[in-house]
KEDOBA-630365 format. One line per field, with one value per residue (C-alpha): residue number from 1; residue in three letters; x, y, z. Coordinates in nm, 4 decimals, always signed. Example, Ala and Ser with C-alpha at 12.3 -4.5 7.8 and 13.67 -1.06 7.14 Angstrom:
seq (1; 2)
type (ala; ser)
xx (+1.2300; +1.3670)
yy (-0.4500; -0.1060)
zz (+0.7800; +0.7140)
***
This chain:
seq (1; 2; 3; 4; 5; 6; 7; 8; 9; 10; 11; 12; 13; 14; 15; 16; 17; 18; 19; 20; 21; 22; 23; 24; 25; 26; 27; 28; 29; 30; 31; 32; 33; 34; 35; 36; 37; 38; 39; 40; 41; 42; 43; 44; 45; 46; 47; 48; 49; 50; 51; 52; 53; 54; 55; 56; 57; 58; 59; 60; 61; 62; 63; 64; 65; 66; 67; 68; 69; 70; 71; 72; 73; 74; 75; 76; 77; 78; 79; 80; 81; 82; 83; 84; 85; 86; 87; 88; 89; 90; 91; 92; 93; 94; 95; 96; 97; 98; 99; 100; 101; 102; 103; 104; 105; 106; 107; 108; 109; 110; 111; 112; 113; 114; 115; 116; 117; 118; 119; 120; 121; 122; 123; 124; 125; 126; 127; 128; 129; 130; 131; 132; 133; 134; 135; 136; 137; 138; 139; 140; 141; 142; 143; 144; 145; 146; 147; 148; 149; 150; 151; 152; 153; 154; 155; 156; 157; 158; 159; 160; 161; 162; 163; 164; 165; 166; 167; 168; 169; 170; 171; 172; 173; 174; 175; 176; 177; 178; 179; 180; 181; 182; 183; 184; 185; 186; 187; 188; 189; 190; 191; 192; 193; 194; 195; 196; 197; 198; 199; 200; 201; 202; 203; 204; 205; 206; 207; 208; 209; 210; 211; 212; 213; 214; 215; 216; 217; 218; 219; 220; 221; 222; 223; 224; 225; 226; 227; 228; 229; 230; 231; 232; 233; 234; 235; 236; 237; 238; 239; 240; 241; 242; 243; 244; 245; 246; 247; 248; 249; 250; 251; 252; 253; 254; 255; 256; 257; 258; 259; 260; 261; 262; 263; 264; 265; 266; 267; 268; 269; 270; 271; 272; 273; 274; 275; 276; 277; 278; 279; 280; 281; 282; 283; 284; 285; 286; 287; 288; 289; 290; 291; 292; 293; 294; 295; 296; 297; 298; 299; 300; 301; 302; 303; 304; 305; 306; 307; 308; 309; 310; 311; 312; 313; 314; 315; 316; 317; 318; 319; 320; 321; 322; 323; 324; 325; 326; 327; 328; 329; 330; 331; 332; 333; 334; 335; 336; 337; 338; 339; 340; 341; 342; 343; 344; 345; 346; 347; 348; 349; 350; 351; 352; 353; 354; 355; 356; 357; 358; 359; 360; 361; 362; 363; 364; 365; 366; 367; 368; 369; 370; 371; 372; 373; 374; 375; 376; 377; 378; 379; 380; 381; 382; 383; 384; 385; 386; 387; 388; 389; 390; 391; 392; 393; 394; 395; 396; 397; 398; 399; 400; 401; 402; 403; 404; 405; 406; 407; 408; 409; 410; 411; 412; 413; 414; 415; 416; 417; 418; 419; 420; 421; 422; 423; 424; 425; 426; 427; 428; 429; 430; 431; 432; 433; 434; 435; 436; 437; 438; 439; 440; 441; 442; 443; 444; 445; 446; 447; 448; 449; 450; 451; 452; 453; 454; 455; 456; 457; 458; 459; 460; 461; 462; 463; 464; 465; 466; 467; 468; 469; 470; 471; 472; 473; 474; 475; 476; 477; 478; 479; 480; 481; 482; 483; 484; 485; 486; 487; 488; 489; 490; 491; 492; 493; 494; 495; 496; 497; 498; 499; 500; 501)
type (unk; unk; unk; unk; unk; unk; unk; unk; unk; unk; unk; unk; unk; unk; unk; unk; unk; unk; unk; unk; unk; unk; unk; unk; unk; unk; unk; unk; unk; unk; unk; unk; unk; unk; unk; unk; unk; unk; unk; unk; unk; unk; unk; unk; unk; unk; unk; unk; unk; unk; unk; unk; unk; unk; unk; unk; unk; unk; unk; unk; unk; unk; unk; unk; unk; unk; unk; unk; unk; unk; unk; unk; unk; unk; unk; unk; unk; unk; unk; unk; unk; unk; unk; unk; unk; unk; unk; unk; unk; unk; unk; unk; unk; unk; unk; unk; unk; unk; unk; unk; unk; unk; unk; unk; unk; unk; unk; unk; unk; unk; unk; unk; unk; unk; unk; unk; unk; unk; unk; unk; unk; unk; unk; unk; unk; unk; unk; unk; unk; unk; unk; unk; unk; unk; unk; unk; unk; unk; unk; unk; unk; unk; unk; unk; unk; unk; unk; unk; unk; unk; unk; unk; unk; unk; unk; unk; unk; unk; unk; unk; unk; unk; unk; unk; unk; unk; unk; unk; unk; unk; unk; unk; unk; unk; unk; unk; unk; unk; unk; unk; unk; unk; unk; unk; unk; unk; unk; unk; unk; unk; unk; unk; unk; unk; unk; unk; unk; unk; unk; unk; unk; unk; unk; unk; unk; unk; unk; unk; unk; unk; unk; unk; unk; unk; unk; unk; unk; unk; unk; unk; unk; unk; unk; unk; unk; unk; unk; unk; unk; unk; unk; unk; unk; unk; unk; unk; unk; unk; unk; unk; unk; unk; unk; unk; unk; unk; unk; unk; unk; unk; unk; unk; unk; unk; unk; unk; unk; unk; unk; unk; unk; unk; unk; unk; unk; unk; unk; unk; unk; unk; unk; unk; unk; unk; unk; unk; unk; unk; unk; unk; unk; unk; unk; unk; unk; unk; unk; unk; unk; unk; unk; unk; unk; unk; unk; unk; unk; unk; unk; unk; unk; unk; unk; unk; unk; unk; unk; unk; unk; unk; unk; unk; unk; unk; unk; unk; unk; unk; unk; unk; unk; unk; unk; unk; unk; unk; unk; unk; unk; unk; unk; unk; unk; unk; unk; unk; unk; unk; unk; unk; unk; unk; unk; unk; unk; unk; unk; unk; unk; unk; unk; unk; unk; unk; unk; unk; unk; unk; unk; unk; unk; unk; unk; unk; unk; unk; unk; unk; unk; unk; unk; unk; unk; unk; unk; unk; unk; unk; unk; unk; unk; unk; unk; unk; unk; unk; unk; unk; unk; unk; unk; unk; unk; unk; unk; unk; unk; unk; unk; unk; unk; unk; unk; unk; unk; unk; unk; unk; unk; unk; unk; unk; unk; unk; unk; unk; unk; unk; unk; unk; unk; unk; unk; unk; unk; unk; unk; unk; unk; unk; unk; unk; unk; unk; unk; unk; unk; unk; unk; unk; unk; unk; unk; unk; unk; unk; unk; unk; unk; unk; unk; unk; unk; unk; unk; unk; unk; unk; unk; unk; unk; unk; unk; unk; unk; unk; unk; unk; unk; unk; unk; unk; unk; unk; unk; unk; unk; unk; unk; unk; unk; unk; unk; unk; unk; unk; unk; unk; unk; unk; unk; unk; unk; unk; unk; unk; unk; unk; unk; unk; unk)
xx (-4.3427; -4.4631; -4.2942; -3.9514; -3.9586; -4.0169; -3.7722; -3.4752; -3.5613; -3.4890; -3.1915; -3.0336; -3.1366; -2.9590; -2.6537; -2.6469; -2.6661; -2.4069; -2.1796; -2.2379; -2.1815; -1.9319; -1.7736; -1.4228; -1.2872; -0.9582; -0.9180; -0.7367; -0.7584; -0.4590; -0.4402; -0.1384; +0.0472; -0.1995; -0.4615; -0.8096; -0.9947; -1.3692; -1.6760; -1.7605; -1.5341; -1.5391; -1.7142; -1.6770; -1.9402; -1.8983; -1.5264; -1.5002; -1.3550; -1.6409; -1.5554; -1.7687; -1.7854; -1.7801; -1.4884; -1.2637; -1.3256; -1.3333; -1.0103; -0.8565; -0.9894; -1.3148; -1.6269; -1.9220; -2.2913; -2.6128; -2.9102; -3.1578; -3.4495; -3.2946; -3.1040; -2.7711; -2.4377; -2.1717; -1.8040; -1.6222; -1.2607; -1.0862; -1.3861; -1.4252; -1.7254; -1.8569; -2.2148; -2.3337; -2.6860; -2.7767; -2.7763; -2.6707; -2.3515; -2.2752; -2.0836; -2.0861; -1.7556; -1.7838; -1.6876; -1.8482; -1.7743; -1.7484; -2.1334; -2.1161; -2.3086; -2.2286; -2.1687; -2.1217; -1.9710; -1.8754; -1.9775; -1.7824; -1.9554; -1.8334; -1.8385; -2.0437; -2.3008; -2.2723; -2.4719; -2.6480; -2.5156; -2.6910; -2.7285; -2.4124; -2.3170; -2.0497; -1.8818; -1.6072; -1.2800; -1.0645; -1.3200; -1.4332; -1.0679; -0.9254; -1.2005; -1.0839; -0.7178; -0.5786; -0.3705; -0.5309; -0.2885; -0.4464; -0.1773; -0.3886; -0.1202; -0.1540; -0.5449; -0.4797; -0.6054; -0.3581; -0.4887; -0.2557; -0.2479; -0.1071; +0.2405; +0.2727; +0.2566; +0.5966; +0.4102; +0.0999; -0.2165; -0.3615; -0.7321; -1.0600; -1.3216; -1.6307; -1.8411; -1.7011; -1.7902; -1.4560; -1.2463; -0.8567; -0.7407; -0.4240; -0.4270; -0.0747; -0.0333; -0.1793; -0.5048; -0.3540; -0.3370; -0.6252; -0.6025; -0.7919; -0.5489; -0.8167; -1.1470; -1.1621; -1.3314; -1.0873; -1.0813; -0.7661; -0.4494; -0.0709; +0.2592; +0.5988; +0.8888; +0.7607; +0.4533; +0.1217; -0.1001; -0.4064; -0.6813; -1.0062; -1.3612; -1.3307; -0.9952; -0.7298; -0.4380; -0.2978; +0.0070; +0.1081; +0.3959; +0.3174; +0.4383; +0.1706; +0.2298; +0.0391; -0.2080; -0.0469; -0.2893; -0.0670; -0.3444; -0.6606; -0.8148; -0.9079; -0.6324; -0.4817; -0.1980; +0.1058; +0.4093; +0.5585; +0.8601; +1.1980; +0.9858; +0.9576; +0.5994; +0.3812; +0.0307; -0.1709; -0.4099; -0.7725; -0.9504; -1.1638; -0.9097; -0.5892; -0.6498; -0.3566; -0.0955; +0.1933; +0.3251; +0.5765; +0.5756; +0.7234; +0.5311; +0.7414; +0.4956; +0.6088; +0.3949; +0.1028; +0.1192; -0.1372; -0.1084; +0.1847; +0.3828; +0.6849; +0.9777; +1.2837; +1.4256; +1.2023; +0.8370; +0.6807; +0.3868; +0.1890; +0.0516; -0.2558; -0.2336; +0.1062; +0.2176; +0.4998; +0.5624; +0.8008; +1.0463; +1.1027; +1.4040; +1.3195; +1.7043; +1.7855; +1.4134; +1.5529; +1.2566; +1.3173; +1.0817; +1.0344; +0.9028; +0.7941; +0.9246; +0.6700; +0.4830; +0.3110; +0.1582; +0.3211; +0.1214; +0.2599; -0.0213; +0.0941; +0.4849; +0.6176; +0.8796; +1.1410; +1.4462; +1.6928; +1.4443; +1.1232; +0.9503; +0.6997; +0.4280; +0.4365; +0.0226; -0.2285; -0.2388; +0.0013; +0.3071; +0.7212; +0.8424; +1.0575; +1.3323; +1.4237; +1.6850; +1.5152; +1.5630; +1.3847; +1.7303; +1.8875; +1.5460; +1.5813; +1.3226; +1.4305; +1.1980; +0.9917; +0.6676; +0.3257; +0.3777; +0.1874; +0.4392; +0.3183; +0.3038; +0.3254; +0.6998; +1.0001; +1.2577; +1.5376; +1.7201; +1.4306; +1.1037; +0.8192; +0.5440; +0.2563; +0.3064; +0.0310; +0.1927; +0.2046; -0.1816; -0.1214; +0.2233; +0.4187; +0.7639; +1.0701; +1.3182; +1.6656; +1.6941; +1.9278; +1.7608; +2.0125; +1.7874; +1.4201; +1.2216; +0.9426; +0.8872; +0.5273; +0.3576; -0.0011; -0.2730; -0.4635; -0.8005; -0.6184; -0.8159; -0.5839; -0.2377; -0.1814; +0.1384; +0.0251; +0.3620; +0.7397; +0.9749; +1.3103; +1.3225; +0.9895; +0.6832; +0.3200; +0.0655; -0.2876; -0.5532; -0.7352; -1.0535; -0.9824; -0.9030; -0.5948; -0.2632; +0.0646; +0.4128; +0.7103; +1.0724; +1.3321; +1.5714; +1.3496; +1.1451; +0.8025; +0.5292; +0.3265; -0.0127; +0.0200; -0.3806; -0.6600; -0.7930; -0.7835; -0.4768; -0.1183; +0.1348; +0.4503; +0.6859; +1.0096; +0.9439; +0.5289; +0.2793; -0.0518; -0.3523; -0.6865; -1.0203; -1.3335; -1.0528; -0.7087; -0.4779; -0.1188; +0.1683; +0.5391; +0.6243; +0.5499; +0.2115; +0.2892; +0.1227; -0.1305; -0.3707; -0.6580; -0.5622; -0.8940; -1.2473; -1.3855; -1.3122; -1.0963; -1.0658; -0.7020; -0.4608; -0.0574; +0.1360; +0.4147; +0.6496; +0.4211; +0.1220; -0.1377; -0.3048; -0.6319; -0.9544; -1.2624; -1.4873; -1.7729; -1.7063; -1.4853; -1.2199; -0.8879; -0.7648; -0.4429; -0.4100; -0.1610; +0.1772; +0.1032; -0.2200; -0.6100; -0.7402; -0.8031; -0.9612; -0.6900; -0.9666; -1.3492; -1.4621; -1.4777; -1.2032; -1.2763; -0.9297; -0.5908; -0.2142; +0.0633; +0.4210; +0.4617; +0.7678)
yy (-2.5718; -2.3920; -2.0468; -2.1872; -2.3602; -1.9615; -1.8291; -2.0614; -1.9828; -1.6044; -1.6750; -1.8753; -1.5588; -1.3187; -1.5325; -1.5854; -1.2116; -1.1681; -1.4238; -1.2854; -0.8773; -0.8152; -0.4970; -0.5268; -0.3003; -0.4282; -0.3134; -0.0153; +0.2020; +0.3883; +0.6255; +0.7425; +0.6967; +0.8418; +0.6143; +0.7040; +0.7703; +0.7652; +0.7051; +0.4186; +0.0916; -0.1331; -0.4395; -0.7628; -0.9308; -1.2756; -1.2708; -0.9319; -0.5787; -0.3135; +0.0559; +0.3631; +0.5439; +0.8927; +0.9068; +0.6858; +0.8238; +1.1909; +1.1282; +0.9996; +1.3516; +1.2035; +1.3629; +1.1643; +1.2125; +1.0319; +0.9802; +0.8709; +0.8614; +0.5707; +0.4633; +0.5346; +0.6456; +0.8197; +0.9063; +1.0821; +1.1997; +1.3840; +1.3490; +0.9800; +0.8474; +0.5135; +0.4147; +0.1638; +0.0999; -0.0265; -0.4326; -0.4223; -0.6292; -0.4595; -0.1290; +0.1099; +0.2951; +0.5896; +0.9891; +1.3037; +1.4564; +1.7850; +1.8635; +1.7776; +1.4873; +1.1201; +0.8297; +0.5250; +0.2753; -0.0353; -0.2209; -0.4880; -0.7222; -0.7132; -1.0305; -0.8406; -0.5566; -0.2113; -0.1823; +0.0456; -0.0425; +0.1945; +0.5020; +0.4715; +0.3241; +0.0799; -0.0769; -0.2876; -0.1176; -0.3038; -0.2803; +0.0946; +0.2498; +0.0445; +0.1806; +0.5164; +0.4391; +0.3552; +0.0837; -0.1552; -0.3926; -0.5838; -0.6832; -0.9976; -1.0089; -0.6572; -0.6420; -0.3562; -0.1988; +0.0491; +0.2348; +0.4496; +0.7042; +0.5030; +0.6511; +0.8150; +0.5300; +0.4827; +0.5363; +0.6656; +0.6474; +0.9065; +0.8791; +0.9779; +0.9396; +0.8030; +0.9208; +1.2703; +1.3778; +1.2020; +1.4805; +1.4227; +1.2764; +1.1540; +0.9078; +0.7078; +0.3473; +0.2492; +0.5035; +0.7984; +1.1512; +1.1615; +1.5126; +1.6544; +1.7609; +1.8880; +2.0225; +1.9170; +1.6200; +1.3475; +1.0381; +0.9326; +0.9350; +0.8659; +0.9138; +0.9660; +1.1671; +1.2883; +1.4433; +1.3139; +1.3836; +1.3896; +1.4431; +1.5648; +1.4869; +1.7887; +1.6203; +1.8780; +1.7465; +1.8926; +1.7907; +1.8699; +1.7653; +1.4269; +1.5722; +1.8809; +2.2046; +2.4107; +2.3069; +2.3590; +2.2975; +2.1631; +2.1819; +2.3248; +2.1120; +1.7516; +1.5656; +1.2324; +1.1296; +0.9315; +0.9659; +1.1646; +0.9075; +1.1214; +1.4549; +1.4052; +1.4761; +1.3629; +1.3775; +1.3590; +1.6182; +1.5034; +1.8346; +1.8028; +2.0620; +1.8927; +1.5840; +1.3529; +1.6170; +1.4677; +1.7364; +1.7667; +1.9593; +2.2949; +2.3654; +2.1463; +1.9951; +1.6758; +1.6680; +1.3869; +1.0666; +0.7439; +0.5187; +0.6825; +0.4786; +0.5651; +0.3129; +0.4557; +0.7088; +0.6460; +0.7215; +0.4675; +0.5491; +0.5407; +0.7795; +0.7638; +0.6013; +0.4434; +0.0935; +0.1695; +0.2459; +0.5406; +0.5432; +0.9070; +0.9312; +1.2251; +1.3245; +1.3705; +1.4193; +1.2254; +0.9716; +0.6521; +0.4400; +0.0628; -0.1527; -0.5162; -0.7350; -0.7327; -0.3988; -0.5749; -0.3008; -0.2418; -0.0807; +0.0499; -0.1511; -0.5089; -0.4607; -0.5479; -0.3523; -0.5367; -0.4179; -0.2542; -0.4273; -0.4121; -0.7271; -0.7942; -1.0643; -1.0513; -0.9291; -0.9344; -1.3343; -1.5828; -1.5512; -1.5267; -1.3042; -1.0350; -0.8730; -0.4748; -0.2680; +0.0309; +0.2680; +0.0189; -0.1097; -0.4388; -0.6592; -1.0226; -1.3267; -1.5147; -1.7960; -1.9853; -2.0963; -1.9479; -1.6930; -1.5111; -1.3509; -1.3280; -0.9990; -1.0643; -1.1828; -1.0068; -0.8813; -1.0808; -1.2505; -1.5012; -1.4294; -1.6568; -1.7188; -1.9255; -2.1579; -2.1631; -2.4605; -2.6946; -2.6722; -2.4118; -2.5036; -2.2360; -2.1791; -1.9592; -1.8073; -1.6731; -1.2938; -1.3235; -1.6613; -1.8501; -2.1525; -2.1909; -2.4906; -2.6018; -2.4978; -2.6307; -2.8967; -2.8042; -3.0741; -3.1269; -2.9884; -2.6530; -2.3634; -2.0608; -2.0555; -1.7791; -1.6876; -1.4802; -1.3606; -1.4524; -1.4524; -1.4975; -1.8565; -1.9349; -1.9080; -1.9088; -1.9696; -2.1288; -2.2769; -1.9631; -2.0875; -2.3118; -2.1958; -2.3860; -2.1997; -2.3857; -2.2945; -2.3985; -2.2953; -2.2567; -2.5138; -2.8261; -2.8824; -3.0446; -2.8142; -2.7655; -2.6720; -2.3399; -2.2483; -2.1642; -1.8439; -1.5799; -1.3967; -1.4403; -1.1849; -1.2095; -1.0025; -1.0922; -1.4473; -1.4123; -1.5152; -1.3629; -1.5136; -1.3617; -1.5619; -1.4997; -1.3909; -1.3525; -1.5748; -1.5502; -1.8191; -1.9167; -1.9127; -2.2676; -2.2188; -2.3556; -2.2086; -2.0389; -1.8532; -1.6101; -1.2352; -1.0886; -1.2699; -1.0730; -1.0595; -0.7839; -0.6407; -0.5550; -0.5664; -0.5092; -0.7594; -0.6778; -0.8336; -1.0328; -0.8609; -0.7108; -0.3671; -0.4269; -0.2840; -0.4563; -0.5437; -0.4665; -0.1596; -0.0227; +0.0819; +0.0492; -0.2253; -0.3348; -0.7287; -0.9615; -0.7662; -0.9797; -0.8182; -0.8092; -0.6692; -0.3059; -0.0181; +0.2309; +0.4311; +0.4454; +0.5995; +0.3920; +0.4952; +0.5308; +0.5427; +0.5239; +0.5355; +0.4781; +0.5826; +0.2720; +0.1644)
zz (+5.8318; +5.4876; +5.6698; +5.7568; +5.4009; +5.2864; +5.5243; +5.4350; +5.0556; +5.1540; +5.3155; +5.0563; +4.7703; +5.0035; +5.0145; +4.6613; +4.6413; +4.8657; +4.6463; +4.3316; +4.4356; +4.7189; +4.8291; +4.8075; +5.1101; +5.0606; +4.6985; +4.6218; +4.2695; +4.2001; +3.8982; +3.7469; +4.0543; +4.3106; +4.5338; +4.4703; +4.7514; +4.7123; +4.9471; +4.7317; +4.7203; +4.4205; +4.4189; +4.3202; +4.0562; +3.8912; +3.9650; +3.7622; +3.9381; +3.8716; +4.0100; +4.1051; +3.7414; +3.8021; +4.0622; +3.8770; +3.5103; +3.6122; +3.7780; +3.4129; +3.2819; +3.1548; +3.1450; +3.2741; +3.2074; +3.3395; +3.1289; +3.4074; +3.1620; +2.9788; +3.2768; +3.0619; +3.1252; +2.8960; +2.9429; +2.7022; +2.7052; +2.3754; +2.1768; +2.2309; +2.3645; +2.5317; +2.6387; +2.8691; +2.9659; +3.3000; +3.3113; +2.9815; +2.8780; +2.5775; +2.5689; +2.2767; +2.1757; +1.9222; +1.8796; +1.9134; +1.5896; +1.4250; +1.4655; +1.8498; +1.7412; +1.9379; +1.6458; +1.7645; +1.5158; +1.7070; +2.0307; +2.2595; +2.4742; +2.8642; +3.0779; +3.3372; +3.2700; +3.4070; +3.7278; +4.0195; +4.3359; +4.5878; +4.3866; +4.2080; +3.8754; +3.8990; +3.5537; +3.5128; +3.5186; +3.2295; +2.9796; +3.0224; +3.1012; +2.8259; +2.5952; +2.7066; +2.6080; +2.9232; +3.0711; +3.3411; +3.5638; +3.8515; +4.1176; +4.2867; +4.5856; +4.6843; +4.5745; +4.3828; +3.9935; +3.8537; +3.5746; +3.3804; +3.0745; +2.8000; +2.6744; +2.3264; +2.0347; +1.8314; +1.5209; +1.4022; +1.1521; +0.9244; +0.8495; +0.6878; +0.9619; +0.8403; +1.1592; +1.1013; +0.7359; +0.6595; +0.8065; +0.8589; +1.1760; +1.3370; +1.5934; +1.7552; +1.6925; +2.0645; +2.0007; +2.2122; +2.1134; +1.8505; +1.6749; +1.3795; +1.0880; +0.8629; +0.8298; +0.4722; +0.3777; +0.2683; +0.0251; -0.0286; +0.2328; +0.1828; +0.3738; +0.2447; +0.3781; +0.6744; +0.5245; +0.5065; +0.1464; +0.1199; -0.1865; -0.0931; -0.2410; -0.4446; -0.5935; -0.4539; -0.3476; +0.0314; +0.2500; +0.6107; +0.8488; +0.9947; +1.3153; +1.2631; +1.0704; +0.8123; +0.5690; +0.2320; -0.1334; -0.3807; -0.6617; -0.7075; -0.9741; -0.9890; -0.9132; -0.9391; -0.6708; -0.7970; -0.6092; -0.3044; -0.2230; -0.1427; -0.1228; -0.4956; -0.5225; -0.8349; -0.9754; -1.2884; -1.3645; -1.4652; -1.5400; -1.9002; -2.0623; -1.9430; -1.8579; -1.8157; -1.7738; -1.5280; -1.2974; -1.0121; -0.7112; -0.7808; -1.0995; -1.3557; -1.6269; -1.7547; -2.0430; -2.1335; -1.9455; -1.9007; -1.6189; -1.4554; -1.1787; -0.9840; -0.9383; -0.8042; -1.0096; -1.2893; -1.3762; -1.6123; -1.8222; -2.1899; -2.4453; -2.6343; -2.9616; -2.8750; -2.8114; -2.6048; -2.2720; -2.1795; -1.9085; -1.7872; -1.5500; -1.2646; -1.1887; -1.5566; -1.7155; -1.9995; -2.1385; -2.3464; -2.4874; -2.3827; -2.6536; -2.6847; -2.9785; -3.2748; -3.1950; -2.8931; -2.6582; -2.3223; -2.0924; -1.7307; -1.5506; -1.7088; -1.5706; -1.2118; -1.1178; -0.9497; -0.8285; -1.0938; -1.3809; -1.5433; -1.5562; -1.8073; -1.9084; -2.2765; -2.3376; -2.1049; -2.0474; -1.9679; -2.2072; -2.1396; -1.9057; -2.0453; -1.8640; -1.9379; -1.7494; -1.5421; -1.8310; -2.0869; -2.2599; -2.2962; -2.3659; -2.3064; -2.2003; -1.8850; -1.9379; -2.2179; -2.0592; -1.9887; -1.7500; -1.4529; -1.2208; -0.8581; -0.7272; -0.3337; -0.3387; -0.2074; -0.4486; -0.4901; -0.7049; -0.7652; -0.9655; -0.8850; -1.1093; -1.2066; -1.4876; -1.7337; -1.9253; -1.6140; -1.4662; -1.2124; -1.0692; -0.8886; -1.0619; -1.0626; -1.2641; -1.1571; -1.2675; -1.5309; -1.6352; -1.5437; -1.3533; -1.4085; -1.2159; -1.0207; -0.6513; -0.6035; -0.7886; -0.7487; -0.7243; -1.0911; -0.9452; -0.8685; -1.0922; -0.9467; -0.7377; -0.5160; -0.3843; -0.0957; +0.1026; +0.0875; +0.3877; +0.2669; +0.1831; +0.3128; +0.0278; +0.1384; -0.0872; -0.1414; -0.4286; -0.4279; -0.4339; -0.1411; +0.2163; +0.2995; +0.3170; +0.2878; +0.3190; +0.1432; +0.0768; -0.1931; -0.0278; -0.1117; +0.1915; +0.1253; +0.1492; +0.5251; +0.5922; +0.8390; +0.8277; +0.7232; +0.5834; +0.2587; +0.3383; +0.4679; +0.5689; +0.7799; +0.9558; +1.1441; +1.2586; +1.3078; +1.0505; +1.0900; +0.8880; +0.8394; +0.7916; +0.9681; +1.2407; +1.3053; +1.3966; +1.4859; +1.4872; +1.4317; +1.0528; +1.0566; +1.1779; +1.5055; +1.8412; +1.6238; +1.8592; +1.7630; +1.8498; +1.7458; +1.6986; +1.4010; +1.0462; +0.8839; +0.5576; +0.5314; +0.8120; +0.8601; +1.0340; +1.2753; +1.4927; +1.7175; +1.6521; +1.3646; +1.3090; +1.1015; +0.9871; +1.0850; +0.8156; +0.9969; +1.1923; +1.0255; +1.3117; +1.2890; +1.5800; +1.7392; +1.7974; +1.9896; +2.1336; +2.4259; +2.5258; +2.4169; +2.0992; +2.1342; +1.9319; +1.7711; +1.6719; +1.7834; +1.4598; +1.1247; +0.8879; +0.5076; +0.4113; +0.5846; +0.5952; +0.8358; +0.9256; +1.1047; +0.8434)
***
C-alpha cells in the first residue's frame, strides 16, 4: 500500500511538471519575415513562450555568451547587453562601454525565469527581444511568434552616458540606432536648428549636425551656453580674465553681461553695479536700458518673457505686474495686487498669477490690463498654489504641499479632481501625471491607467504616451503609445536633449 502511494506521488509530480513545461511543437518563430528552423522547439512554461536563446537571438544579429561557472547567459547587440541567470526571474540590462566593460544600470522582473531545458538555455521571448530593441507579436490562431527589428524612430535623443564616462550618444526615440557621437566627456546637451550642442567637462562648447557630421569646436575656454535658436549661437565666457564676456558664433564680442537670456530676437542681461536690465536686438545690435520706476533693481532672471512682452514682478517678492514692450519701452502695470507670475503657462492673451493679497488664490489678467479676475479660490490652508500646466482654456494646479491635482478653465467651469501626483503635463488630448509612477488619462482625468510603474525625475508628454527619465535607474524610458513600457537607453543618462518638437 505504501509503495502504491509513493508511485502515485511520483506520477502526480511528473504530471505537474508536464503541465508547467510543455514542448510547443506547433509554435513557429518568424524573424524579420523568415521562419526560424532549429532542432529545439519553443516551450510553454506557466503560459509564457520560451525560446532557445542562442538560435533565436543570433538570428537577430545578437552575440550570445554562456558562462557555465555561474549558470549565466549574456546577449549583446550594438554594444547593448542583457544578462540572465538560470532560474532567476530578474533580467539586467546595460551596455558595453568604451573600455569594453559591461555596465548594468537597470533590471526588469520577468514573469518566468530563464532556465535550462535539456542542455539548452531557454528565455522568455518577449522580454528579451524587446530589451534588444525588437518588436514581438503573438498570433494565437496561427500559433506563431513574430520578431521584427524596430524601424527607425521619427525623432531622436542626444545624451551623456553615465555608464560610458559621460560620452555623447544619439539614439532614435524608439531605442534603435544607438551611436556614439563624441569621445569627449559631456556635462550639458542642447538641440536646436538641426544641431546638437554640448559643453564638455572642460567647459568647451562643441556642436555637430543631428544627422551626423564632423565635430566642430566652438570655444577653447570655459563656456556658458546661452542659445542656438535659428542658428544664432550665443555663449558667455567664464575665464578669470574675461569672465562675463558675451559672444556670438562668428567671432562677435557683445560686451560684458550677467544672467543673459534670449527671447526671440532679443538678448536680455544685466551689467555690474547697474540696477537696470538691458535689451539687445540681435538683428541690429542696438541696446536699450529697461528701467523700473524708483530705480528698483531689475534682473533678467526676475522677468517672464511672454510673447511680444517682458513681464516683471516688481522686485523679488509679490508685487504688481509690470509690462514692457520687447525693447524695454512703454512700461505700464497691468494689475494692482501682490503677484507671482505662474511659470508653467501658455503664452496667450491672459497672464496667470498667484495673488498674494488674497491668500494663495490663482488669478488672471489680460495682457493689456483690461480685465483682472479670480480663476481659483484656493482653500484657506493652502500655503503655496502652483500652476502645473495649461492646455488651451484648461489650467491644472495644486497646493504645492499636497498631492491632489485639479483642473479648472477660463469658461467658469468648477474645478475637478484629475489625479494625485507632483507633476502634470499635457499634449493634445492626453494628460500625464507623475507620482510614484506615470499615469495617462484623458484631459479630465478619466480612464487613468499606469503606463510606467516606477518614479521618474523628468518627462515629456506626447499624444498617447510619454518619454521619461527613471529616477532610480537613470535610463530614458518610453511609456504608453498602446504598448508596454520599454527602455530607450540601456545606459543611465546624466544630461539629455531631444528633437521631438
